[in-house]
N, CA, C and O atoms as CSV, one atom per row, in Angstrom:
chain,resi,resn,atom,element,x,y,z
A,1,MET,N,N,32.278,5.338,-13.970
A,1,MET,CA,C,32.251,3.912,-13.773
A,1,MET,C,C,30.857,3.404,-13.579
A,1,MET,O,O,30.140,3.957,-12.744
A,2,ALA,N,N,30.362,2.271,-14.368
A,2,ALA,CA,C,29.153,1.786,-14.185
A,2,ALA,C,C,28.859,1.231,-12.700
A,2,ALA,O,O,29.733,0.858,-11.918
A,3,LYS,N,N,27.541,1.243,-12.464
A,3,LYS,CA,C,27.072,0.766,-11.203
A,3,LYS,C,C,26.898,-0.858,-11.413
A,3,LYS,O,O,26.450,-1.425,-12.410
A,4,ASP,N,N,27.395,-1.460,-10.155
A,4,ASP,CA,C,27.255,-2.888,-10.309
A,4,ASP,C,C,25.843,-3.346,-9.879
A,4,ASP,O,O,25.502,-3.149,-8.712
A,5,PRO,N,N,24.984,-3.958,-10.769
A,5,PRO,CA,C,23.603,-4.221,-10.565
A,5,PRO,C,C,23.366,-5.241,-9.531
A,5,PRO,O,O,22.240,-5.380,-9.052
A,6,HIS,N,N,24.459,-6.028,-9.128
A,6,HIS,CA,C,24.235,-7.101,-8.137
A,6,HIS,C,C,24.229,-6.570,-6.720
A,6,HIS,O,O,24.929,-5.590,-6.466
A,7,LEU,N,N,23.496,-7.136,-5.781
A,7,LEU,CA,C,23.433,-6.807,-4.383
A,7,LEU,C,C,24.485,-7.591,-3.713
A,7,LEU,O,O,24.810,-8.709,-4.114
A,8,THR,N,N,25.011,-7.023,-2.712
A,8,THR,CA,C,25.992,-7.623,-1.673
A,8,THR,C,C,25.221,-8.595,-0.957
A,8,THR,O,O,23.992,-8.523,-0.970
A,9,PRO,N,N,25.866,-9.558,-0.292
A,9,PRO,CA,C,25.101,-10.422,0.715
A,9,PRO,C,C,24.422,-9.703,1.700
A,9,PRO,O,O,23.268,-10.041,1.962
A,10,LYS,N,N,24.999,-8.662,2.359
A,10,LYS,CA,C,24.422,-7.801,3.285
A,10,LYS,C,C,23.166,-7.053,2.827
A,10,LYS,O,O,22.170,-6.903,3.534
A,11,GLU,N,N,23.324,-6.548,1.434
A,11,GLU,CA,C,22.055,-5.924,0.886
A,11,GLU,C,C,20.953,-6.875,0.449
A,11,GLU,O,O,19.775,-6.528,0.365
A,12,ALA,N,N,21.384,-8.038,0.188
A,12,ALA,CA,C,20.330,-9.078,-0.032
A,12,ALA,C,C,19.638,-9.649,1.191
A,12,ALA,O,O,18.517,-10.152,1.130
A,13,ARG,N,N,20.303,-9.558,2.229
A,13,ARG,CA,C,19.553,-10.032,3.596
A,13,ARG,C,C,18.723,-8.792,3.971
A,13,ARG,O,O,17.564,-8.973,4.345
A,14,PHE,N,N,19.173,-7.676,3.908
A,14,PHE,CA,C,18.423,-6.475,4.124
A,14,PHE,C,C,17.139,-6.391,3.342
A,14,PHE,O,O,16.038,-6.293,3.884
A,15,PHE,N,N,17.342,-6.435,1.977
A,15,PHE,CA,C,16.159,-6.520,1.027
A,15,PHE,C,C,15.249,-7.599,1.359
A,15,PHE,O,O,14.042,-7.363,1.298
A,16,GLU,N,N,15.703,-8.889,1.744
A,16,GLU,CA,C,14.641,-9.808,2.136
A,16,GLU,C,C,13.819,-9.559,3.317
A,16,GLU,O,O,12.630,-9.851,3.450
A,17,ALA,N,N,14.613,-8.967,4.188
A,17,ALA,CA,C,13.837,-8.661,5.560
A,17,ALA,C,C,13.030,-7.418,5.134
A,17,ALA,O,O,11.929,-7.388,5.685
A,18,TYR,N,N,13.241,-6.525,4.417
A,18,TYR,CA,C,12.456,-5.445,4.135
A,18,TYR,C,C,11.100,-5.890,3.375
A,18,TYR,O,O,10.012,-5.427,3.718
A,19,ILE,N,N,11.231,-6.758,2.392
A,19,ILE,CA,C,10.047,-6.945,1.703
A,19,ILE,C,C,9.231,-8.122,2.421
A,19,ILE,O,O,8.279,-8.651,1.848
A,20,SER,N,N,9.600,-8.464,3.555
A,20,SER,CA,C,9.064,-9.452,4.211
A,20,SER,C,C,7.942,-8.636,5.123
A,20,SER,O,O,7.017,-9.222,5.687
A,21,GLY,N,N,8.124,-7.397,5.180
A,21,GLY,CA,C,7.228,-6.604,5.924
A,21,GLY,C,C,7.696,-5.667,6.957
A,21,GLY,O,O,6.958,-4.878,7.546
A,22,MET,N,N,9.035,-5.802,7.157
A,22,MET,CA,C,9.781,-4.958,8.253
A,22,MET,C,C,10.072,-3.566,7.700
A,22,MET,O,O,10.073,-3.304,6.498
A,23,THR,N,N,10.304,-2.753,8.617
A,23,THR,CA,C,10.579,-1.198,8.271
A,23,THR,C,C,12.008,-1.311,7.905
A,23,THR,O,O,12.650,-2.334,8.144
A,24,ALA,N,N,12.543,-0.206,7.290
A,24,ALA,CA,C,13.892,-0.201,6.863
A,24,ALA,C,C,14.702,-0.314,8.166
A,24,ALA,O,O,15.665,-1.080,8.195
A,25,LYS,N,N,14.318,0.497,9.376
A,25,LYS,CA,C,14.938,0.377,10.656
A,25,LYS,C,C,15.188,-1.042,11.096
A,25,LYS,O,O,16.314,-1.452,11.376
A,26,ASP,N,N,14.062,-1.797,11.149
A,26,ASP,CA,C,14.079,-3.129,11.453
A,26,ASP,C,C,14.952,-4.133,10.679
A,26,ASP,O,O,15.612,-5.023,11.216
A,27,ALA,N,N,14.882,-3.896,9.371
A,27,ALA,CA,C,15.457,-4.694,8.389
A,27,ALA,C,C,17.074,-4.520,8.751
A,27,ALA,O,O,17.836,-5.485,8.820
A,28,TYR,N,N,17.427,-3.308,8.945
A,28,TYR,CA,C,18.838,-2.971,9.213
A,28,TYR,C,C,19.355,-3.675,10.527
A,28,TYR,O,O,20.465,-4.187,10.673
A,29,TRP,N,N,18.433,-3.610,11.369
A,29,TRP,CA,C,18.665,-4.332,12.662
A,29,TRP,C,C,18.836,-5.646,12.499
A,29,TRP,O,O,19.669,-6.259,13.167
A,30,GLU,N,N,18.076,-6.222,11.602
A,30,GLU,CA,C,18.243,-7.814,11.328
A,30,GLU,C,C,19.547,-8.315,10.835
A,30,GLU,O,O,19.936,-9.466,11.031
A,31,ILE,N,N,20.299,-7.284,10.098
A,31,ILE,CA,C,21.578,-7.565,9.598
A,31,ILE,C,C,22.706,-7.020,10.471
A,31,ILE,O,O,23.833,-7.499,10.345
A,32,ARG,N,N,22.460,-6.026,11.369
A,32,ARG,CA,C,23.400,-5.346,12.352
A,32,ARG,C,C,22.663,-5.124,13.501
A,32,ARG,O,O,22.116,-4.034,13.662
A,33,PRO,N,N,22.567,-6.067,14.379
A,33,PRO,CA,C,21.654,-5.874,15.586
A,33,PRO,C,C,22.360,-5.005,16.642
A,33,PRO,O,O,21.669,-4.542,17.549
A,34,ARG,N,N,23.549,-4.770,16.604
A,34,ARG,CA,C,24.207,-4.000,17.791
A,34,ARG,C,C,24.228,-2.407,17.421
A,34,ARG,O,O,24.913,-1.572,18.011
A,35,VAL,N,N,23.482,-2.190,16.501
A,35,VAL,CA,C,23.391,-0.501,16.086
A,35,VAL,C,C,22.287,-0.036,16.805
A,35,VAL,O,O,21.209,-0.609,16.962
A,36,GLU,N,N,22.721,1.282,17.317
A,36,GLU,CA,C,21.725,2.029,18.050
A,36,GLU,C,C,20.443,2.428,17.228
A,36,GLU,O,O,20.546,2.495,16.003
A,37,GLU,N,N,19.258,2.691,17.831
A,37,GLU,CA,C,18.171,2.955,17.006
A,37,GLU,C,C,18.202,3.987,16.142
A,37,GLU,O,O,17.688,3.826,15.035
A,38,ARG,N,N,18.751,5.120,16.453
A,38,ARG,CA,C,18.808,6.438,15.555
A,38,ARG,C,C,19.682,6.019,14.541
A,38,ARG,O,O,19.242,6.179,13.403
A,39,SER,N,N,20.917,5.474,14.654
A,39,SER,CA,C,21.731,4.891,13.561
A,39,SER,C,C,21.033,3.999,12.585
A,39,SER,O,O,21.172,4.130,11.369
A,40,ALA,N,N,20.246,3.049,13.169
A,40,ALA,CA,C,19.646,1.867,12.307
A,40,ALA,C,C,18.467,2.591,11.485
A,40,ALA,O,O,18.153,2.125,10.390
A,41,ILE,N,N,17.781,3.772,12.017
A,41,ILE,CA,C,16.888,4.345,11.178
A,41,ILE,C,C,17.727,4.930,9.751
A,41,ILE,O,O,17.576,4.523,8.599
A,42,GLU,N,N,18.647,6.011,10.238
A,42,GLU,CA,C,19.560,6.400,9.116
A,42,GLU,C,C,20.311,5.372,8.058
A,42,GLU,O,O,20.449,5.621,6.860
A,43,LEU,N,N,20.749,4.226,8.689
A,43,LEU,CA,C,21.459,3.575,7.782
A,43,LEU,C,C,20.588,2.621,7.176
A,43,LEU,O,O,20.952,2.036,6.156
A,44,GLY,N,N,19.453,2.398,7.709
A,44,GLY,CA,C,18.317,1.520,6.796
A,44,GLY,C,C,17.827,2.373,5.720
A,44,GLY,O,O,17.551,1.855,4.638
A,45,CYS,N,N,17.678,3.736,5.920
A,45,CYS,CA,C,17.228,4.428,4.713
A,45,CYS,C,C,18.282,4.630,3.743
A,45,CYS,O,O,18.008,4.712,2.546
A,46,ARG,N,N,19.468,4.718,4.174
A,46,ARG,CA,C,20.613,4.713,3.205
A,46,ARG,C,C,20.789,3.500,2.418
A,46,ARG,O,O,21.051,3.604,1.219
A,47,MET,N,N,20.659,2.234,3.035
A,47,MET,CA,C,20.719,1.030,2.487
A,47,MET,C,C,19.516,0.786,1.486
A,47,MET,O,O,19.712,0.058,0.513
A,48,LEU,N,N,18.333,1.344,1.684
A,48,LEU,CA,C,17.322,1.147,0.786
A,48,LEU,C,C,17.631,2.033,-0.472
A,48,LEU,O,O,17.397,1.596,-1.599
A,49,LYS,N,N,18.145,3.249,-0.275
A,49,LYS,CA,C,18.520,4.045,-1.347
A,49,LYS,C,C,19.456,3.402,-2.292
A,49,LYS,O,O,19.238,3.320,-3.501
A,50,ARG,N,N,20.507,2.950,-1.695
A,50,ARG,CA,C,21.626,2.393,-2.244
A,50,ARG,C,C,21.077,1.210,-3.273
A,50,ARG,O,O,21.336,1.207,-4.477
A,51,ILE,N,N,20.251,0.177,-2.577
A,51,ILE,CA,C,19.576,-0.811,-3.379
A,51,ILE,C,C,18.725,-0.372,-4.569
A,51,ILE,O,O,18.813,-0.895,-5.680
A,52,ARG,N,N,17.930,0.584,-4.270
A,52,ARG,CA,C,17.128,1.169,-5.380
A,52,ARG,C,C,18.020,1.906,-6.518
A,52,ARG,O,O,17.613,1.957,-7.679
A,53,GLY,N,N,19.076,2.392,-6.181
A,53,GLY,CA,C,20.023,2.934,-7.077
A,53,GLY,C,C,20.664,1.937,-7.917
A,53,GLY,O,O,21.036,2.291,-9.036
A,54,LYS,N,N,20.859,0.645,-7.505
A,54,LYS,CA,C,21.701,-0.423,-8.128
A,54,LYS,C,C,20.864,-1.048,-9.261
A,54,LYS,O,O,21.365,-1.442,-10.314
A,55,ARG,N,N,19.694,-1.103,-8.998
A,55,ARG,CA,C,18.767,-1.745,-9.811
A,55,ARG,C,C,17.348,-1.245,-9.727
A,55,ARG,O,O,17.000,-0.626,-8.722
A,56,GLU,N,N,16.375,-1.506,-10.868
A,56,GLU,CA,C,15.263,-0.851,-10.902
A,56,GLU,C,C,14.385,-1.694,-9.877
A,56,GLU,O,O,14.527,-2.913,-9.785
A,57,TRP,N,N,13.472,-0.982,-9.113
A,57,TRP,CA,C,12.779,-1.548,-8.141
A,57,TRP,C,C,12.031,-2.743,-8.448
A,57,TRP,O,O,11.975,-3.695,-7.671
A,58,GLY,N,N,11.333,-2.701,-9.809
A,58,GLY,CA,C,10.668,-3.674,-10.271
A,58,GLY,C,C,11.216,-4.952,-10.531
A,58,GLY,O,O,10.557,-5.991,-10.479
A,59,ALA,N,N,12.715,-4.864,-10.880
A,59,ALA,CA,C,13.402,-5.893,-11.299
A,59,ALA,C,C,13.724,-6.722,-9.877
A,59,ALA,O,O,13.633,-7.944,-9.769
A,60,LEU,N,N,14.090,-5.865,-8.884
A,60,LEU,CA,C,14.247,-6.338,-7.672
A,60,LEU,C,C,13.072,-7.170,-7.099
A,60,LEU,O,O,13.272,-8.254,-6.550
A,61,LEU,N,N,11.830,-6.622,-7.247
A,61,LEU,CA,C,10.536,-7.438,-6.775
A,61,LEU,C,C,10.378,-8.605,-7.611
A,61,LEU,O,O,10.014,-9.662,-7.096
A,62,ASP,N,N,10.643,-8.512,-8.998
A,62,ASP,CA,C,10.581,-9.692,-9.841
A,62,ASP,C,C,11.640,-10.943,-9.511
A,62,ASP,O,O,11.370,-12.119,-9.758
A,63,ALA,N,N,12.787,-10.524,-8.961
A,63,ALA,CA,C,13.842,-11.396,-8.701
A,63,ALA,C,C,13.481,-11.970,-7.276
A,63,ALA,O,O,14.129,-12.939,-6.882
A,64,ALA,N,N,12.584,-11.487,-6.551
A,64,ALA,CA,C,12.238,-11.988,-5.310
A,64,ALA,C,C,10.945,-12.578,-5.200
A,64,ALA,O,O,10.348,-12.827,-4.153
A,65,ASN,N,N,10.506,-12.810,-6.547
A,65,ASN,CA,C,9.223,-13.541,-6.810
A,65,ASN,C,C,7.948,-12.666,-6.187
A,65,ASN,O,O,7.054,-13.164,-5.503
A,66,MET,N,N,8.035,-11.393,-6.527
A,66,MET,CA,C,7.022,-10.609,-5.940
A,66,MET,C,C,6.646,-9.673,-7.257
A,66,MET,O,O,6.322,-8.491,-7.140
A,67,GLY,N,N,6.728,-10.321,-8.445
A,67,GLY,CA,C,6.384,-9.710,-9.751
A,67,GLY,C,C,4.832,-9.698,-10.063
A,67,GLY,O,O,4.016,-10.021,-9.200
A,68,ASP,N,N,4.486,-9.331,-11.267
A,68,ASP,CA,C,3.182,-9.312,-11.694
A,68,ASP,C,C,2.312,-10.561,-11.564
A,68,ASP,O,O,1.100,-10.610,-11.355
A,69,ASP,N,N,3.123,-11.490,-11.719
A,69,ASP,CA,C,2.459,-13.003,-11.697
A,69,ASP,C,C,1.983,-13.064,-10.142
A,69,ASP,O,O,0.803,-13.324,-9.909
A,70,ARG,N,N,2.807,-12.847,-9.181
A,70,ARG,CA,C,2.357,-13.030,-7.841
A,70,ARG,C,C,1.303,-12.059,-7.435
A,70,ARG,O,O,0.318,-12.354,-6.759
A,71,LEU,N,N,1.609,-10.780,-7.940
A,71,LEU,CA,C,0.573,-9.757,-7.762
A,71,LEU,C,C,-0.950,-10.227,-8.059
A,71,LEU,O,O,-1.898,-10.009,-7.304
A,72,LEU,N,N,-1.006,-10.862,-9.208
A,72,LEU,CA,C,-2.365,-11.404,-9.749
A,72,LEU,C,C,-2.731,-12.544,-8.967
A,72,LEU,O,O,-3.921,-12.688,-8.685
A,73,ARG,N,N,-1.851,-13.409,-8.559
A,73,ARG,CA,C,-2.314,-14.642,-7.707
A,73,ARG,C,C,-2.876,-14.234,-6.480
A,73,ARG,O,O,-3.962,-14.655,-6.082
A,74,VAL,N,N,-2.041,-13.278,-5.754
A,74,VAL,CA,C,-2.678,-12.790,-4.334
A,74,VAL,C,C,-3.724,-11.845,-4.417
A,74,VAL,O,O,-4.535,-11.705,-3.501
A,75,LEU,N,N,-3.753,-11.130,-5.558
A,75,LEU,CA,C,-5.178,-10.220,-5.640
A,75,LEU,C,C,-6.303,-11.184,-5.811
A,75,LEU,O,O,-7.366,-11.043,-5.206
A,76,ASP,N,N,-6.055,-12.207,-6.672
A,76,ASP,CA,C,-7.177,-13.165,-6.997
A,76,ASP,C,C,-7.709,-13.706,-5.551
A,76,ASP,O,O,-8.893,-13.666,-5.216
A,77,GLU,N,N,-6.543,-14.267,-4.670
A,77,GLU,CA,C,-6.825,-14.716,-3.533
A,77,GLU,C,C,-7.655,-13.733,-2.615
A,77,GLU,O,O,-8.671,-14.050,-1.996
A,78,MET,N,N,-7.160,-12.705,-2.627
A,78,MET,CA,C,-7.558,-11.722,-1.387
A,78,MET,C,C,-8.803,-10.999,-1.954
A,78,MET,O,O,-9.456,-10.363,-1.127
A,79,LEU,N,N,-9.197,-10.997,-3.126
A,79,LEU,CA,C,-10.473,-10.451,-3.653
A,79,LEU,C,C,-11.610,-11.417,-3.391
A,79,LEU,O,O,-12.782,-11.102,-3.597
A,80,THR,N,N,-11.234,-12.607,-2.931
A,80,THR,CA,C,-12.443,-13.564,-2.438
A,80,THR,C,C,-12.240,-13.922,-0.993
A,80,THR,O,O,-12.645,-15.011,-0.587
A,81,ALA,N,N,-11.579,-12.989,-0.113
A,81,ALA,CA,C,-11.209,-13.348,1.222
A,81,ALA,C,C,-12.620,-13.223,1.931
A,81,ALA,O,O,-13.477,-12.399,1.611
A,82,LYS,N,N,-12.737,-14.198,2.978
A,82,LYS,CA,C,-14.003,-14.381,3.648
A,82,LYS,C,C,-13.383,-14.331,5.199
A,82,LYS,O,O,-12.224,-14.648,5.468
A,83,THR,N,N,-14.331,-13.894,6.123
A,83,THR,CA,C,-14.024,-14.202,7.451
A,83,THR,C,C,-15.188,-14.974,8.064
A,83,THR,O,O,-16.303,-14.995,7.541
A,84,THR,N,N,-14.887,-15.593,9.171
A,84,THR,CA,C,-15.893,-16.511,9.858
A,84,THR,C,C,-16.481,-15.824,11.164
A,84,THR,O,O,-15.693,-15.450,12.033
A,85,HIS,N,N,-17.827,-15.653,11.317
A,85,HIS,CA,C,-18.167,-15.262,12.575
A,85,HIS,C,C,-18.744,-16.202,13.364
A,85,HIS,O,O,-19.389,-17.142,12.900
A,86,PHE,N,N,-18.528,-15.988,14.729
A,86,PHE,CA,C,-18.893,-16.935,15.713
A,86,PHE,C,C,-19.836,-16.475,16.691
A,86,PHE,O,O,-19.814,-15.273,16.953
A,87,TRP,N,N,-20.816,-17.356,17.388
A,87,TRP,CA,C,-21.542,-16.923,18.362
A,87,TRP,C,C,-21.629,-18.035,19.525
A,87,TRP,O,O,-22.301,-19.055,19.374
A,88,GLN,N,N,-20.978,-17.790,20.570
A,88,GLN,CA,C,-20.887,-18.658,21.572
A,88,GLN,C,C,-20.112,-20.130,21.109
A,88,GLN,O,O,-20.588,-21.247,21.308
A,89,ASP,N,N,-19.081,-19.903,20.586
A,89,ASP,CA,C,-18.169,-20.874,20.116
A,89,ASP,C,C,-18.722,-21.830,18.878
A,89,ASP,O,O,-18.182,-22.893,18.572
A,90,THR,N,N,-19.824,-21.310,18.252
A,90,THR,CA,C,-20.303,-21.886,17.180
A,90,THR,C,C,-20.242,-20.936,15.825
A,90,THR,O,O,-20.529,-19.740,15.769
A,91,ILE,N,N,-19.798,-21.780,14.763
A,91,ILE,CA,C,-19.771,-20.929,13.557
A,91,ILE,C,C,-21.116,-20.540,13.014
A,91,ILE,O,O,-21.957,-21.377,12.684
A,92,VAL,N,N,-21.309,-19.113,12.926
A,92,VAL,CA,C,-22.536,-18.550,12.497
A,92,VAL,C,C,-22.570,-18.636,11.050
A,92,VAL,O,O,-23.455,-19.293,10.501
A,93,CYS,N,N,-21.649,-18.005,10.365
A,93,CYS,CA,C,-21.569,-17.750,8.977
A,93,CYS,C,C,-20.201,-17.328,8.442
A,93,CYS,O,O,-19.354,-16.882,9.215
A,94,ASP,N,N,-19.966,-17.463,7.114
A,94,ASP,CA,C,-18.728,-16.799,6.572
A,94,ASP,C,C,-19.349,-15.821,5.829
A,94,ASP,O,O,-20.363,-16.006,5.156
A,95,VAL,N,N,-18.676,-14.646,5.958
A,95,VAL,CA,C,-19.029,-13.388,5.279
A,95,VAL,C,C,-17.859,-12.692,4.520
A,95,VAL,O,O,-16.729,-12.861,4.978
A,96,GLU,N,N,-18.017,-11.929,3.408
A,96,GLU,CA,C,-17.039,-11.385,2.749
A,96,GLU,C,C,-16.179,-10.452,3.656
A,96,GLU,O,O,-16.728,-9.680,4.442
A,97,ASP,N,N,-14.925,-10.525,3.547
A,97,ASP,CA,C,-13.864,-9.598,4.390
A,97,ASP,C,C,-13.426,-8.497,3.610
A,97,ASP,O,O,-12.299,-8.458,3.115
A,98,ASN,N,N,-14.422,-7.445,3.460
A,98,ASN,CA,C,-13.953,-6.454,2.488
A,98,ASN,C,C,-12.866,-5.521,3.122
A,98,ASN,O,O,-12.326,-4.700,2.380
A,99,SER,N,N,-12.504,-5.589,4.455
A,99,SER,CA,C,-11.475,-4.744,4.968
A,99,SER,C,C,-10.122,-5.492,4.300
A,99,SER,O,O,-9.301,-4.836,3.659
A,100,THR,N,N,-10.008,-6.695,4.486
A,100,THR,CA,C,-8.735,-7.412,3.896
A,100,THR,C,C,-8.787,-7.244,2.412
A,100,THR,O,O,-7.718,-6.914,1.898
A,101,ARG,N,N,-9.638,-7.375,1.753
A,101,ARG,CA,C,-9.750,-7.263,0.327
A,101,ARG,C,C,-9.341,-5.830,-0.120
A,101,ARG,O,O,-8.633,-5.737,-1.123
A,102,MET,N,N,-9.669,-4.874,0.439
A,102,MET,CA,C,-9.257,-3.612,0.123
A,102,MET,C,C,-7.721,-3.257,0.621
A,102,MET,O,O,-6.916,-2.654,-0.088
A,103,HIS,N,N,-7.476,-3.683,1.824
A,103,HIS,CA,C,-6.107,-3.546,2.171
A,103,HIS,C,C,-5.032,-4.153,1.388
A,103,HIS,O,O,-4.012,-3.553,1.050
A,104,ALA,N,N,-5.295,-5.318,1.127
A,104,ALA,CA,C,-4.278,-6.145,0.265
A,104,ALA,C,C,-4.281,-5.653,-1.049
A,104,ALA,O,O,-3.179,-5.679,-1.596
A,105,LEU,N,N,-5.298,-5.175,-1.762
A,105,LEU,CA,C,-5.440,-4.679,-3.022
A,105,LEU,C,C,-4.433,-3.266,-2.939
A,105,LEU,O,O,-3.520,-3.088,-3.745
A,106,GLU,N,N,-4.738,-2.369,-1.907
A,106,GLU,CA,C,-3.887,-1.348,-1.874
A,106,GLU,C,C,-2.477,-1.429,-1.600
A,106,GLU,O,O,-1.723,-0.619,-2.141
A,107,LEU,N,N,-2.021,-2.337,-0.802
A,107,LEU,CA,C,-0.829,-2.560,-0.615
A,107,LEU,C,C,0.119,-3.111,-1.785
A,107,LEU,O,O,1.231,-2.660,-2.062
A,108,LEU,N,N,-0.499,-4.112,-2.378
A,108,LEU,CA,C,0.161,-4.613,-3.465
A,108,LEU,C,C,0.105,-3.625,-4.676
A,108,LEU,O,O,0.992,-3.712,-5.524
A,109,ALA,N,N,-0.756,-2.811,-4.790
A,109,ALA,CA,C,-0.825,-1.893,-6.101
A,109,ALA,C,C,0.379,-0.777,-5.683
A,109,ALA,O,O,1.225,-0.390,-6.489
A,110,ARG,N,N,0.309,-0.392,-4.461
A,110,ARG,CA,C,1.339,0.609,-3.976
A,110,ARG,C,C,2.651,-0.013,-4.160
A,110,ARG,O,O,3.492,0.689,-4.722
A,111,LEU,N,N,3.028,-1.316,-3.758
A,111,LEU,CA,C,4.210,-1.852,-3.815
A,111,LEU,C,C,4.718,-2.041,-5.284
A,111,LEU,O,O,5.931,-1.956,-5.475
A,112,ARG,N,N,3.893,-2.286,-6.319
A,112,ARG,CA,C,4.286,-2.306,-7.607
A,112,ARG,C,C,4.219,-0.901,-8.279
A,112,ARG,O,O,4.479,-0.775,-9.476
A,113,GLY,N,N,3.906,0.034,-7.581
A,113,GLY,CA,C,3.861,1.536,-8.211
A,113,GLY,C,C,2.790,1.761,-9.014
A,113,GLY,O,O,2.823,2.688,-9.823
A,114,ARG,N,N,1.779,1.001,-8.904
A,114,ARG,CA,C,0.406,1.252,-9.701
A,114,ARG,C,C,-0.645,2.070,-8.766
A,114,ARG,O,O,-1.783,2.314,-9.167
A,115,LEU,N,N,-0.239,2.415,-7.675
A,115,LEU,CA,C,-1.231,3.295,-6.908
A,115,LEU,C,C,-0.607,4.563,-6.815
A,115,LEU,O,O,0.478,4.663,-6.242
A,116,THR,N,N,-1.261,5.695,-7.393
A,116,THR,CA,C,-0.727,7.034,-7.044
A,116,THR,C,C,-1.649,7.613,-5.973
A,116,THR,O,O,-2.818,7.239,-5.878
A,117,ALA,N,N,-1.105,8.536,-5.164
A,117,ALA,CA,C,-1.872,9.247,-4.250
A,117,ALA,C,C,-2.188,10.621,-4.432
A,117,ALA,O,O,-2.469,11.398,-3.520
A,118,GLU,N,N,-2.126,10.914,-5.742
A,118,GLU,CA,C,-2.515,12.234,-6.439
A,118,GLU,C,C,-3.889,12.275,-6.746
A,118,GLU,O,O,-4.327,11.464,-7.562
A,119,LEU,N,N,-4.678,13.147,-6.182
A,119,LEU,CA,C,-6.003,13.389,-6.759
A,119,LEU,C,C,-6.161,14.622,-7.105
A,119,LEU,O,O,-5.637,15.545,-6.481
A,120,ASN,N,N,-6.977,14.801,-8.248
A,120,ASN,CA,C,-7.279,16.056,-8.898
A,120,ASN,C,C,-8.582,16.135,-8.850
A,120,ASN,O,O,-9.251,15.486,-9.654
A,121,ILE,N,N,-9.249,17.043,-7.784
A,121,ILE,CA,C,-10.775,16.991,-7.678
A,121,ILE,C,C,-11.106,18.424,-7.808
A,121,ILE,O,O,-10.535,19.264,-7.113
A,122,HIS,N,N,-12.045,18.742,-8.709
A,122,HIS,CA,C,-12.529,20.113,-8.840
A,122,HIS,C,C,-13.801,20.254,-8.289
A,122,HIS,O,O,-14.710,19.471,-8.568
A,123,HIS,N,N,-13.947,21.303,-7.440
A,123,HIS,CA,C,-15.270,21.508,-6.640
A,123,HIS,C,C,-15.908,22.712,-7.310
A,123,HIS,O,O,-15.193,23.676,-7.584
A,124,ASP,N,N,-17.126,22.723,-7.576
A,124,ASP,CA,C,-17.998,23.563,-8.009
A,124,ASP,C,C,-19.049,23.985,-6.929
A,124,ASP,O,O,-19.670,23.077,-6.376
A,125,ILE,N,N,-19.279,25.162,-6.612
A,125,ILE,CA,C,-20.306,25.581,-5.675
A,125,ILE,C,C,-21.639,25.788,-6.368
A,125,ILE,O,O,-21.787,26.601,-7.280
A,126,VAL,N,N,-22.630,24.990,-5.875
A,126,VAL,CA,C,-23.843,25.024,-6.559
A,126,VAL,C,C,-24.892,25.587,-5.718
A,126,VAL,O,O,-24.954,25.112,-4.584
A,127,GLU,N,N,-25.695,26.460,-6.013
A,127,GLU,CA,C,-26.679,27.042,-5.255
A,127,GLU,C,C,-28.075,26.382,-5.576
A,127,GLU,O,O,-28.491,26.351,-6.734
A,128,ILE,N,N,-28.710,25.912,-4.632
A,128,ILE,CA,C,-29.800,25.212,-4.887
A,128,ILE,C,C,-31.045,26.191,-4.503
A,128,ILE,O,O,-31.148,26.683,-3.379
A,129,ILE,N,N,-31.827,26.384,-5.383
A,129,ILE,CA,C,-33.005,27.576,-4.997
A,129,ILE,C,C,-34.164,26.594,-5.091
A,129,ILE,O,O,-34.391,25.938,-6.108
A,130,PRO,N,N,-34.951,26.524,-3.870
A,130,PRO,CA,C,-36.157,25.611,-4.022
A,130,PRO,C,C,-37.250,26.203,-4.800
A,130,PRO,O,O,-37.369,27.422,-4.923
A,131,PRO,N,N,-38.102,25.296,-5.359
A,131,PRO,CA,C,-39.247,25.830,-6.047
A,131,PRO,C,C,-40.258,26.679,-5.084
A,131,PRO,O,O,-40.205,26.453,-3.875
A,132,PRO,N,N,-41.194,27.667,-5.594
A,132,PRO,CA,C,-42.149,28.503,-4.536
A,132,PRO,C,C,-42.991,27.463,-4.294
A,132,PRO,O,O,-43.255,26.547,-5.074
A,133,LYS,N,N,-43.447,27.646,-3.082
A,133,LYS,CA,C,-44.689,26.812,-2.483
A,133,LYS,C,C,-45.987,27.397,-3.152
A,133,LYS,O,O,-46.096,28.587,-3.446
A,134,PRO,N,N,-46.972,26.437,-3.367
A,134,PRO,CA,C,-48.114,26.831,-3.901
A,134,PRO,C,C,-48.821,28.115,-3.478
A,134,PRO,O,O,-49.253,28.993,-4.225
A,135,GLU,N,N,-48.871,28.056,-1.811
A,135,GLU,CA,C,-49.381,29.207,-1.294
A,135,GLU,C,C,-48.817,30.560,-1.268
A,135,GLU,O,O,-49.417,31.573,-0.908
A,136,ASP,N,N,-47.598,30.482,-1.688
A,136,ASP,CA,C,-46.879,31.788,-1.804
A,136,ASP,C,C,-47.232,32.374,-3.278
A,136,ASP,O,O,-47.452,31.689,-4.278
A,137,GLU,N,N,-47.237,33.747,-3.196
A,137,GLU,CA,C,-47.748,34.331,-4.605
A,137,GLU,C,C,-46.459,34.761,-5.092
A,137,GLU,O,O,-45.618,35.352,-4.414
A,138,PRO,N,N,-46.346,34.419,-6.356
A,138,PRO,CA,C,-45.122,34.964,-7.119
A,138,PRO,C,C,-44.865,36.579,-7.018
A,138,PRO,O,O,-45.749,37.426,-6.891
A,139,PRO,N,N,-43.585,36.790,-7.094
A,139,PRO,CA,C,-43.230,38.298,-6.655
A,139,PRO,C,C,-43.672,38.837,-8.151
A,139,PRO,O,O,-43.530,38.351,-9.273
A,140,GLY,N,N,-44.258,40.028,-7.682
A,140,GLY,CA,C,-44.765,40.984,-8.829
A,140,GLY,C,C,-43.990,42.014,-9.159
A,140,GLY,O,O,-42.853,42.164,-8.711
A,141,ASP,N,N,-44.582,42.833,-10.006
A,141,ASP,CA,C,-43.750,44.067,-10.541
A,141,ASP,C,C,-44.353,45.228,-9.806
A,141,ASP,O,O,-44.714,46.148,-10.541
A,142,ASP,N,N,-44.533,45.383,-8.579
A,142,ASP,CA,C,-45.326,46.418,-7.768
A,142,ASP,C,C,-44.703,47.856,-8.121
A,142,ASP,O,O,-45.161,48.872,-7.599
């Protein structure tokens, strides 16, 4: 039997809450507020797995207007983020907000599956031998 690619109304409300920034547990509480915390954790994870099984994650994000176009728009906005510094209730200056810029870039890239956490770093041990000092005599063949 083929899977139904459409989300039920309950799944759609859960998905909207989840992509708005809630955890799976909080998103489940949004649609079923009388559930206990432990149950909400488990049922939220199950609901998320069921939604991911129905449709490709990228297609769900595209349908929620969180596709590549939005990724590019938000990245463009966040890559130029600035913060205002005040001193005694007076604006001193606007400076680049690098923390916001990097955090937004990382979150959106991870959400779209473009960020991998795998690192393959190769370490070599290098022994550094300093050159002899001029006053030291070179080792001889005694």
